[in-house]
C-alpha positions, 0 to 999 in steps of 0.5 A: 231547852232556852229559859224563854222557851220554858218562860212561854210553856209555863202557864199557871192560870188562864182566862178565856172570854169570847174575845181574848185569853189572858195568861198568867206566865212563869216568869211574871208575864202577863199574855194576852191573846186577842181571839180572830176578828174580835173588836176590843171595846172598853168594857173588855179593856176593863174586864182584862184589867181585872184579871190581871190585877188578880193574876199579878197580885202586886208584882212587876209584870211584862206583858205580852200582847198577841194581836190577831190577824184581824182585831181592832180596839176601840179609841176609848180602849186605846186612850185607856191602855194608856193611861199610868193607873192601867200600866201600875207595876207593868215593866214593859209590854210586847206587841207581836203583830202578824202582818205589816197592818198590825205593825203599823197601827202598833207603832202608831198607837205608841206615838199618838198615845205615848203609853208610860210602859216601854212599848216594842212591836215584834213578829216573833214571841221568842224574840218578844220574850228575850226583850221582856227577860232583859226589861225586867232584869233591868227593872229589878236592878234598879229597885 
């Protein structure tokens, strides 16, 4: 079994809400699944941040953000997600984009909001896990 598969299957903690699910995975990956047709407001993102803090406990981590086919973030949410204080100890963020429209919005977010942590869009979760593992190794070697 590949390392990526082991990481993606090893869920340590899960919190499910109406609009999203947050999971802490083995390998220091925080997975955020946005539910279909959800519109995430600032309060939702702040709740995700609270769960993230409880799950990561100050460790270095990567984020796997899984977008729905249809869904959106408020302008305030996007701006908040790009702040340095919402990215403390984050090594990298992989965004799973299920379609071209979501991919374009993700690229636009990165270009306009200029988040302080490396972001990359993927259509394949296994490729995202491989990239996050590489980024984590690079970050740990810098420490």
